[in-house]
N, C-alpha and C positions, 0 to 999 in steps of 0.2 A: 644615148639614147634608149628608150622607156617602153618595150613596146607590153601590149594589153590584148587578150578578146574579148569583144562588149558584143553581148546578146541582146535582144530585147529592139534593136534600134528597125523600124519601118519606114520611115521615112525622110526626108532634108530637114522638117522639124527635130527627129531627134537627133539626128547628127550634129546641129547645131548646139542644141541643148547640153548635149554629150562635150562637145570645144568647149563652148563656155564652160561649163564645170572643171575642168581641167586646165583652164586657163588659168582660175582663181585660186591655183589650189599651190603653196609659195614652193618654192623652186622650179617650179614650170620657167622655162625661159622661152620655149614654143610650143606651138598647137602643130608636131607637121601633118597629122594624115585622122580622120576619122573617117571612115568606111561603112557602110550599114553591111552591103554585098559583102564585102571579106569581112565582116564583124572585127576590126579590131581598129586598134586609134595608137600613134605613136607620138612620145613627147620628147622633147629636148629638155636638157637640165637637172637639178639634183635631188628632186621631190624624193619624197618616200609614195613608193609603191603602194601601202596600204594605204596613202592618204588618196592615192589617185581613183583608187579603185572605190573607196568610201564615199570619195568626189560620183564618179558614177551611180554609184547605190542608191545615193539620195538622190538624183533623179527618175529614180527608176526602174534604171537597166542593169543586168546581172555584168561584173569584169569580174578578168581573173589575171594573174601574171602568165605572159606568156614563158 
């Protein structure tokens, strides 16, 4: 599992945008959690964490590894 801190999500649409962006990253087998309140996202798979962070940033949110 890979956990990320995601800042800037304010609504369900934001969560959905992050979820879809993460799902498109090669190596992601499942997006387990995207939670705007806890400011986190959790994915399964062997994706490169830098690629996950870049995908989130491309959607307009800040992200970092936890």
